[in-house]
N, C-alpha and C positions, 0 to 999 in steps of 0.2 A: 562348877558352875561358874561362869563370869559374872561378877556383880552388876556390871553395866548392861547386862542383857537378861536380868532375872525375870522381868515382866514377859519376855518372849518366851523363855523356857516354861513359865507358869502357864502362859496362854497355850502352848504347844501341849502341855500335860492336861490341861483342862479339855482341849479339843480331842485328845486321845480318849479320855474318860467318856465324853459326851458321844464319840464315835463308837465306843464299846457299848454304851446304853442303846444307841440307835440300832446297832447290830443285833443286840438281844431282842429289842422289839421286832426287827425283821424276822429273826429266827423263830419267835413264838407266833407271829401273825402270818408268816409265810408271804409277806408282801412289803413293798416300800411304804413306810408310814404315810397315809394320806394327810395332806395339809388340812383338810376339813375335819379330821378326827381328833380325839382327845390328845394323843401325843404330839401329832403335827401342830396343832393349835398350841399347845403348851410350849413346845420348843420354839415356835415362832414368836409367842408373846414374851417369853423370857429373853430371847435374842434381841427383840425390838426394844424391850425395856433397857437392856444393857447398851444398845445403840443410843438410846436417848440420854442415858447417863453419860456416855462417851461425849455425846455433842454438848451437854449443858453443864455438868459439874466441874469439869476442868476449866472451861471458859469462865464460869462464875468465879471460881477460885483465883483464876489468873487476873481477873478484872477487880477483885476486892482487896486492894493493898492494906486496908485498915483491919481487916479481920484475918487473924492467923488460925487458919483451919488445917495446919500441917505444912510440911515442906512442899515446894513446888515440884521437886523431883519425884516425890512420892505420888502426887496428883498426876504427874505425866505418866508414871508407870502404870497407875490405874486407868488412865485414859487409853494408853496402849493396849492393856490387857483386855478392857471391855470392848475396844475397837477391833479387836481381832476375834474374841470368842463370841461376841454378839452377832456379827455378820456371819460367822460360821453357822451359828445356830439358825439364823434366818435361811442360810442356803440350804441346810437340811430340812427346814419347814417346806420349802418349795416342792419337795417330792420329785425333784429333777424335772419339772415342768416349768417352762419359761415362756408362757404365752401372756399376751396383753400387758397390762399395767404391772402385774406382778414380775413379768420378764424384764420390763423396763427398770423397775425398782431393783432388781437383782444386778442388773448391769450397773446402774449407779452405785450400788453397794460395792461391786467388785472395784469399780474406778476409784471410789473414795478409800478404799483399803490400800490400793496400790499407790495412790497419792499420799497416804499416811506414811507408808514406807519410805517414800522420797522425802517427805517433810522431816521425818525422823533422822534421815541421813544428813540433810542439810543442818538440822538443829544441833547434831553432835559435832559438827565442825566448828561451832562457836564454843570456846572455852567458858565454863560456867562454875559458880560456886555450888555447894550442896543445896542451897535454897533456889538454884535456878538463875541467879543474877550473873550477868555477863562479866567476864574478868578482862579489864582492859590491859592492853600492852603485852598480851601473850602471843598474839599473831601480829604480822605487820598490819599496819592501819589499813592499807589498800586491800589486803586479803580479807580483813574484817568487814570492810565497807562492801566488797563484792559478796561475801557470805550473807550479810544483812539484806543486800538487794535481792539475792536469791530467795531468802526466807520471805520477804515482803511479796515477791512475785508468787511463790508458792501459796501463801495466804490468800492472795487475790484470786487464786484458781480454786483452792481447797474448799474455802468457805462457801462460795456459791454453789459448787457441786454437792456439798453437804446439804445446803438448803433445798436444792432440787430433789435430792434423795429423800428427804423427810416429807416434802410436799407430795411426791409420788407415793411414799409409804402410806401417809394419811389418806390419799385417794384410795389406794388399795384396800385399807382397812375398812374405810367407809363402804366401798363397793362389796367387799366380803360380807360385811354385816348386812347390807341391803339385800343382796342376792341370796345369801345363805340363811339369813335369819328372818327378815321382815317379809320376804315373799313366800315363806313356807305356810 
């Protein structure tokens, strides 16, 4: 296993295990787990909580320079892991139905995951220390400037899409609670 891709392999393994559990539930119930029942809700809630952790914890660590909560590279790996496994669980939560606000939220989820892969590729082009600090002088200055510009452009796209994703997710959660719980 390549050290630089450990989080990807762990995410893949976690998704395989989750798929196995999902398959067992399908085997025992003889249907695709409905999003509105215990397993469907559970997998959606855990997936959404992982997505919230993806969105908040890495950003908090990145912005708090005075507090040492571990290496930035470990936080980035956690960000990537939860950013893959959480959306996968939310995808399974959909019961393969993509209607209304839930469908729009799923679309934004797919877009943000693809954008994350692009950002990871750009990020790995910049040489860094184990703590995630840029190493000057390894790339030509022009190539480094171009990579930084690409990273800034990626951030300008990725962050707003993430915000729209979470707004639509909260609208979906509110609507699901209202229609499934409060109207019964």
